[in-house]
SEBARO-402457 format. One line per field, with one value per residue (C-alpha): chain; residue in one letter; z, x, y. Coordinates in pm, 1 decimal, decimal comma. Example, Ala and Ser with C-alpha at 12.3 -4.5 7.8 and 13.67 -1.06 7.14 Angstrom:
filo c(A;A)
dogu c(A;S)
up c(780,0;714,0)
east c(1230,0;1367,0)
north c(-450,0;-106,0)
//
This chain:
filo c(A;A;A;A;A;A;A;A;A;A;A;A;A;A;A;A;A;A;A;A;A;A;A;A;A;A;A;A;A;A;A;A;A;A;A;A;A;A;A;A;A;A;A;A;A;A;A;A;A;A;A;A;A;A;A;A;A;A;A;A;A;A;A;A;A;A;A;A;A;A;A;A;A;A;A;A;A;A;A;A;A;A;A;A;A;A;A;A;A;A;A;A;A;A;A;A;A;A;A;A;A;A;A;A;A;A;A;A;A;A;A;A;A;A;A;A;A;A;A;A;A;A;A;A;A;A;A;A;A;A;A;A;A;A;A;A;A;A;A;A;A;A;A;A;A;A;A;A;A;A;A;A;A;A;A;A;A;A;A;A;A;A;A;A;A;A;A;A;A;A;A;A;A;A;A;A;A;A;A;A;A;A;A;A;A;A;A;A;A;A;A;A;A;A;A;A;A;A;A;A;A;A;A;A;A;A;A;A;A;A;A;A;A;A;A;A;A;A;A;A;A;A;A;A;A;A;A;A;A;A;A;A;A;A;A;A;A;A;A;A;A;A;A;A;A;A;A;A;A;A;A;A;A;A;A;A;A;A;A;A;A;A;A;A;A;A;A;A;A;A;A;A;A;A;A;A;A;A;A;A;A;A;A;A;A)
dogu c(M;K;I;F;N;K;I;R;H;F;D;G;L;R;E;I;Y;F;C;G;V;K;I;F;A;Y;H;K;R;I;V;V;K;D;C;Y;Y;E;I;L;K;Y;L;A;L;Q;K;H;K;D;F;E;N;L;I;L;G;S;S;H;G;R;D;G;F;I;P;G;K;N;D;F;N;L;S;N;S;S;L;D;L;Y;R;I;W;N;L;Y;K;Y;V;V;E;H;G;L;N;K;I;K;K;V;I;I;F;W;S;V;F;H;P;G;L;Q;L;E;K;T;K;E;F;K;K;C;I;P;Y;K;A;L;F;N;I;D;Y;A;C;G;F;K;P;Y;D;K;Y;A;I;K;H;I;K;K;Q;L;N;K;T;N;C;P;N;D;Y;R;G;K;S;G;Y;D;K;N;H;T;D;P;A;D;I;L;V;S;Q;H;L;K;N;T;T;R;K;N;N;Q;I;Q;Y;L;D;N;I;V;K;L;A;R;K;Q;K;H;A;V;Y;I;V;L;P;P;Y;R;S;D;Y;L;K;Y;L;P;D;D;K;I;I;Y;R;E;L;F;D;F;L;N;E;N;T;D;V;K;L;L;N;L;Q;R;D;N;D;F;T;D;S;D;F;D;S;P;D;H;C;N;E;N;G;G;I;K;L;T;E;K;I;R;H;K;L)
up c(-3105,3;-2795,6;-2830,2;-2480,4;-2334,6;-2006,2;-1962,6;-1604,3;-1525,1;-1215,1;-1109,2;-1073,3;-1411,7;-1588,2;-1957,2;-2130,6;-2502,9;-2749,0;-3073,7;-3013,9;-2938,0;-2584,2;-2463,9;-2090,9;-1829,5;-1447,4;-1148,6;-901,8;-540,2;-447,6;-119,2;79,6;336,6;694,5;699,7;1064,2;1021,9;775,0;1018,8;1318,8;1152,1;1049,9;1408,6;1561,5;1325,1;1464,6;1816,4;1762,1;1634,0;1813,4;1606,5;1425,3;1186,1;933,2;775,1;440,2;205,5;128,9;348,0;355,3;548,3;756,9;880,8;861,3;1095,4;1450,3;1557,2;1891,0;2058,0;1805,2;1497,6;1301,7;1052,7;779,0;559,3;457,6;215,4;-156,8;-122,1;-444,1;-477,0;-564,8;-230,6;-43,6;-182,7;-92,0;262,0;310,9;180,9;414,3;713,0;613,7;551,6;883,7;1085,4;1188,6;1169,5;1409,3;1139,9;1071,1;863,2;598,7;558,0;244,2;202,4;-167,1;-290,7;-608,7;-768,1;-703,6;-1038,2;-1217,7;-955,1;-995,7;-782,4;-999,8;-1283,1;-1088,3;-937,3;-597,6;-684,5;-378,4;-164,2;-306,5;-144,7;228,3;140,0;-44,4;248,4;525,9;378,7;80,2;-164,7;-513,5;-747,9;-1016,0;-1394,7;-1429,7;-1226,6;-1113,8;-908,0;-779,2;-420,7;-251,5;-44,0;28,7;168,4;376,4;518,9;603,6;776,8;991,6;1086,9;1162,6;1418,0;1591,8;1610,1;1926,3;1889,4;2178,3;2289,7;2236,0;1887,2;1626,2;1329,5;1438,4;1224,6;1370,6;1225,7;1167,5;790,4;595,5;317,0;106,7;-241,9;-318,3;-394,3;-770,5;-811,8;-587,6;-775,4;-1107,1;-989,3;-851,3;-1164,3;-1381,0;-1206,9;-1215,5;-1593,6;-1646,7;-1777,0;-1542,3;-1456,6;-1082,0;-1011,6;-1047,2;-705,6;-541,6;-704,5;-549,9;-207,9;-232,7;-352,7;-65,1;184,5;81,1;148,1;486,1;564,6;605,6;527,2;294,5;318,1;81,8;234,7;25,5;275,3;314,4;159,8;230,2;35,3;-186,7;-295,9;-362,5;-574,8;-835,7;-839,8;-1140,4;-1090,9;-883,6;-1173,4;-1368,5;-1108,6;-944,2;-1257,5;-1228,8;-857,8;-895,5;-1176,6;-953,6;-659,1;-883,2;-972,9;-613,6;-399,9;-85,5;-79,2;99,9;20,4;292,2;97,1;327,5;64,0;89,9;443,0;575,2;930,7;819,9;802,3;677,1;1034,0;1030,0;774,7;777,6;395,9;115,2;130,1;471,1;802,0;1105,6;1431,9;1517,6;1170,3;1212,7;1537,8;1375,5;1070,0;1279,7;1490,3;1175,8;1026,0;1348,3;1363,4;1001,6;1055,2)
east c(-2591,0;-2810,3;-3099,4;-3026,3;-2676,2;-2543,2;-2177,1;-2046,1;-1745,4;-1526,9;-1607,9;-1979,6;-2086,8;-2350,4;-2423,3;-2733,1;-2721,5;-3007,3;-2895,8;-2545,2;-2646,6;-2609,6;-2947,8;-2895,4;-2623,8;-2629,1;-2400,1;-2448,6;-2356,5;-2009,7;-2006,5;-1684,2;-1615,0;-1518,6;-1233,2;-1140,9;-765,6;-739,8;-932,1;-733,7;-404,1;-539,8;-653,3;-326,2;-126,7;-301,7;-188,2;171,4;426,5;729,8;831,9;1163,3;1094,6;806,2;714,8;535,8;417,0;144,8;22,3;370,9;482,6;167,7;232,9;611,9;697,2;569,2;607,8;745,6;734,1;978,1;794,8;476,5;355,5;138,0;146,9;-181,5;-340,9;-264,5;-120,2;45,8;348,8;124,7;-52,6;267,8;422,1;117,1;107,6;471,0;398,6;101,3;321,8;583,6;328,4;160,6;470,8;583,3;940,8;1119,8;1147,4;1497,9;1431,0;1171,0;1137,0;953,1;842,5;870,7;620,0;658,5;364,5;478,2;642,1;303,8;29,5;-210,7;-519,1;-747,1;-696,0;-771,0;-1076,1;-950,5;-1014,2;-1240,5;-930,0;-851,1;-1160,6;-1062,9;-742,5;-943,1;-1185,4;-923,0;-600,7;-751,2;-533,8;-674,5;-748,0;-486,0;-514,4;-838,0;-1035,1;-1373,4;-1568,4;-1915,6;-1783,9;-2031,6;-2205,8;-1883,7;-1713,3;-2017,7;-2007,9;-1637,2;-1689,5;-1963,5;-1734,0;-1456,8;-1675,7;-1753,9;-1399,2;-1191,8;-813,5;-605,6;-340,2;-55,1;-157,7;111,2;-8,0;45,1;-125,5;-426,4;-310,9;-669,7;-678,0;-786,8;-547,0;-673,0;-513,7;-251,7;103,9;97,1;-213,9;-79,9;248,4;63,1;-160,0;136,6;347,9;66,6;115,0;493,0;487,8;240,1;406,4;242,2;563,2;510,4;884,4;827,6;661,8;965,3;1171,2;935,1;980,4;1356,6;1377,3;1154,5;1350,1;1674,7;1519,2;1394,1;1728,1;1545,3;1734,6;1543,0;1555,7;1389,4;1292,5;1241,3;1044,1;1069,5;813,5;714,5;893,3;595,8;572,0;947,7;929,7;715,8;904,1;1128,8;1483,9;1524,8;1697,5;1368,0;1109,9;1318,1;1482,3;1337,2;1409,5;1766,0;1825,7;1687,0;1910,3;2217,4;2140,9;2048,6;2319,6;2203,0;1892,9;1978,7;1839,6;1757,6;1708,0;1550,3;1350,1;1544,6;1678,1;1739,0;1640,7;1273,2;1082,7;733,6;605,9;671,2;393,1;15,6;0,0;250,5;345,9;238,3;420,9;224,2;289,6;595,5;736,0;661,7;859,2;1152,8;1147,8;1122,0;1420,3;1626,5;1541,6;1629,0;1962,5;2049,1;1957,8)
north c(-831,2;-795,3;-549,2;-416,7;-422,8;-288,5;-198,3;-180,6;36,0;15,1;367,7;289,7;414,4;198,1;255,3;116,8;53,2;-19,9;-181,1;-55,7;304,0;444,1;565,4;604,0;623,7;635,8;582,1;304,1;373,2;251,6;61,4;50,4;-219,9;-144,1;105,8;59,8;31,4;323,1;537,6;411,5;504,9;843,0;920,4;795,3;1013,2;1320,6;1220,6;1125,7;1374,5;1239,1;935,5;899,2;613,4;622,1;294,5;298,0;25,1;-224,7;-512,0;-663,7;-360,2;-357,7;-710,2;-701,2;-417,8;-385,0;-17,7;89,4;428,1;580,4;442,7;488,3;228,8;384,6;73,8;-86,9;-326,1;-282,5;68,4;170,5;402,7;699,4;676,4;594,7;912,6;1121,6;977,3;1072,9;1418,3;1447,5;1360,9;1617,6;1891,7;1832,1;1917,9;1570,3;1691,0;1451,8;1187,8;1057,9;748,2;656,9;279,0;169,6;-191,9;-274,1;-536,7;-744,2;-560,0;-202,7;-118,6;-114,5;-109,4;178,2;118,9;333,0;85,7;-228,7;-401,6;-288,0;79,4;115,0;114,7;460,5;610,7;607,5;793,8;1057,3;1089,9;1094,1;1230,3;1418,5;1224,1;1300,1;1010,8;953,2;924,1;1117,4;866,0;1001,1;747,2;829,3;834,6;1064,6;797,9;602,1;914,9;996,4;644,4;676,1;1008,8;854,4;567,8;816,6;993,7;662,9;529,4;556,9;528,6;390,1;638,0;389,1;283,1;350,7;148,1;-211,8;-475,4;-647,5;-980,5;-1067,1;-1075,2;-1382,5;-1484,6;-1776,7;-1762,7;-2027,0;-1917,5;-1970,8;-1756,4;-1485,4;-1461,6;-1457,4;-1171,1;-974,6;-1015,7;-876,0;-546,7;-579,8;-573,7;-292,5;21,9;274,5;461,8;420,6;460,8;831,5;838,8;672,4;947,0;1207,0;1050,9;1051,0;1413,8;1532,1;1318,8;1487,5;1825,9;1709,6;1528,5;1199,1;876,5;640,9;262,5;11,7;-324,2;-634,0;-845,7;-1225,5;-1458,3;-1819,0;-2091,0;-2170,3;-1805,3;-1781,5;-2093,2;-1915,8;-1586,3;-1508,2;-1395,8;-1076,4;-897,6;-930,2;-837,9;-562,4;-426,6;-77,3;-65,7;-180,1;70,7;344,3;242,4;240,1;602,7;707,4;560,0;744,2;515,8;195,5;-151,9;-410,7;-730,0;-986,9;-1169,5;-1497,0;-1454,8;-1810,7;-1717,3;-1709,7;-2041,1;-2115,7;-2097,0;-1722,4;-1664,1;-1683,5;-1680,8;-1723,2;-1352,4;-1218,6;-1246,7;-1362,2;-1177,9;-1396,0;-1329,3;-959,0;-954,3;-1129,3;-902,7;-584,9;-692,7;-763,2;-423,8;-244,9;-432,0;-340,0;24,6)
//
């Protein structure tokens, strides 16, 4: 046993032990990276209250749907169903009542992804700072300095009048397909009961008379090669859809019209792929 031992927690807590006995604890400042796109979408949402289609999801939705004048794309990197639900609720509560359709991009990892329980927990903080979305599962990060940084950046950010959430297509994706699929499937199998937040969305949508669509986006051939059968990875989703027949599924995961040239990574559309996917979704709607 080490005489001195330091245990580091995701939320910034550091615990110092002497001969196995905790003698001291402190919080290290949490530093968030640039939150430009989170802030940009927040600012644009305050300007636009006339859109009919709300797009929600993780980065697959961010890159997969290019919004026009009747759309707003609130999707962003690694968003879990808890935050997707709270973003939808935020939109409804802030009087954006011209919505007709809610389009949710469903990623492989959504059944079990809970950001507070991952190394990407910092991505929770902008949504607390901007949309006042509380942390889930009793998570209490030392976010004072991170939120202060985000508020400063907010005050310095100018949002173009025509911006409705389009991806910048400037992200770097470097992980090979087998590693990506392995990482995503870890969250698929976690039993975090995230389907409850899809249920919340659907119940609120019925009250608001919004139609709900679930999109399974296309992936590059090397990513698809490592995916298990759809009945395994989408079991919870398919069970939910069987019980909620008013929610429509747009399954484009293995659409033959997409080629590897439509992607800039194993699981993200490039801009050409985003244009193609957006057109297909519009056609199906």
